[in-house]
C-alpha positions, -999 to +999 in steps of 0.1 A: -108+032-187-115+009-157-103+011-121-105-019-099-106-012-061-104-035-032-099-032+006-071-051+024-079-055+061-061-071+091-054-067+128-017-057+125+008-048+097+045-045+092+061-033+059+098-035+066+119-005+056+146-022+036+173+004+045+169-001+083+197-024+094+196-025+132+158-021+137+128-035+120+111-002+111+079-002+091+063+019+063+029+032+073+013+022+040+022-008+018+046+003-010+037-004-046+060-035-046+042-049-016+008-044-032+020-063-063+030-091-039-006-091-025-021-093-060+003-121-069-008-141-039-045-138-050-036-150-085-012-177-073+018-163-092+052-178-085+075-157-064+095-130-082+081-139-116+058-109-122+079-078-116+086-071-153+050-077-165+035-055-138+060-026-138+046+010-134+046+016-172+020-012-174+000-013-142-011+018-123-015+015-085-028+039-058-035+033-021-055+049+006-056+046+044-092+037+053-090+036+091-069+058+115-037+041+124-007+044+146+028+028+149+043+014+180+076-003+188+078-037+205+107-059+215+111-094+200+131-120+218+151-136+190+177-164+192+213-153+189+225-173+159+260-172+145+262-207+130+240-237+123+248-252+157+232-222+175+196-230+167+195-249+201+194-215+218+227-220+237+238-184+229+207-170+245+184-144+230+186-108+217+159-083+221+152-066+187+130-035+182+101-042+158+076-016+146+040-025+142+012-007+124-022-010+141-055+008+146-058+035+173-073+009+197-055-023+192-082-043+209-111-032+186-097-015+155-084-029+123-058-018+098-075-011+065-061+000+031-079+006-002-060-002-033-068+013-067-056-006-098-057+004-135-034+000-165-018+015-195-021+000-229+008-024-225-007-037-192-042-045-204-037-083-206-023-084-170-051-061-158-078-083-173-064-114-156-062-096-123-097-082-127-113-115-134-096-132-104-106-105-080-142-100-091-148-138-091-130-142-057-106-167-073-080-164-045-052-190-045-029-180-016-037-163+017-030-126+022-008-109+048+000-073+058+037-076+054+049-105+076+035-140+073+019-140+108-001-107+101-029-123+082-053-102+061-084-105+040-102-088+011-133-067+013-154-044-009-141-054-044-155-031-070-150-021-106-154+015-118-159+019-155-157+050-177-191+062-167-181+063-130-146+079-135-142+116-140-109+132-149-109+165-129-088+195-136-072+212-106-092+243-096-081+256-062-080+233-032-093+197-036-095+169-012-075+139-023-082+106-005-054+084-018-016+088-013-003+117-035+030+118-054+048+146-037+061+162-069+025+170-081+016+190-049+016+227-055+002+238-022-008+220+010-034+230+036-035+213+070-036+220+107-011+197+126-031+202+158-062+186+144-066+148+146-080+146+111-049+164+097-023+137+105+000+136+074+031+116+066+055+117+037+077+087+028+100+073+001+085+040-010+098+012-033+082+014-067+097-010-091+123-038-091+148-040-120+137-074-132+122-107-122+143-125-095+162-092-090+151-071-060+173-042-067+151-011-070+148+008-103+123+034-091+111+050-058+079+068-050+079+099-027+043+100-015+022+122+009-007+106+026-031+109+056-029+084+084-063+096+097-082+085+065-098+120+060-081+130+028-056+158+021-065+194+011-041+203-017-037+223-049-023+200-076-002+205-106-020+179-126-054+162-131-069+137-107-096+110-109-129+112-091-147+079-085-185+081-081-210+054-073-195+041-041-204+049-006-188+083-010-171+101-039-133+095-039-106+117-054-075+097-062-041+097-078-018+068-088+018+064-075+037+072-106 
């Protein structure tokens, strides 16, 4: 087994919640579908052509918040457009709420996520192609954290092989650094008054039905830390421990 990890970094992020009609609310972490879009940008894949080949029964994806973050609302002055002739701005503007993910200090801090990528047997061909492109820095298109103007870049690309991956059995409380599927959590330990115990739970898009069809076929309910310190939990299943990096990491995939 191999696990490819890479960090995606940027100044600001916005991962629009598709079910929010009157406000542009944002997920705190990139959903699985968004991460696939990032990978597709690196490989130069054509839009909407990779969903079937990279579904969750083929590629395994996990994500971790690397730097403490916050979300704030801002007002965008957008043109009021009801027809083609309204692009001149004659109808004035509409202030629209827009949620932005940033570091705790927007002047100095960055938004950082770590992505974990592995595969099942049916996804080996796709995984090998992705692995070669990332390890050799063969990036075709630019990366963004959600919207086109929130540019991003890659850092710390690493490959963990079988010798650096340990499958751990749950034995009491463990610290898990990645986002955790909510259904595998048996018990949770945290103090809401501590800064390092800032947790969120959200329902994230997982898979689209098919290529060129953005109707969802699966959702991921995930629990994660926005303070990057990991979560103390008792799990119902095994987890992976990655050794050989700057620190040992305990992770799960969103599946």
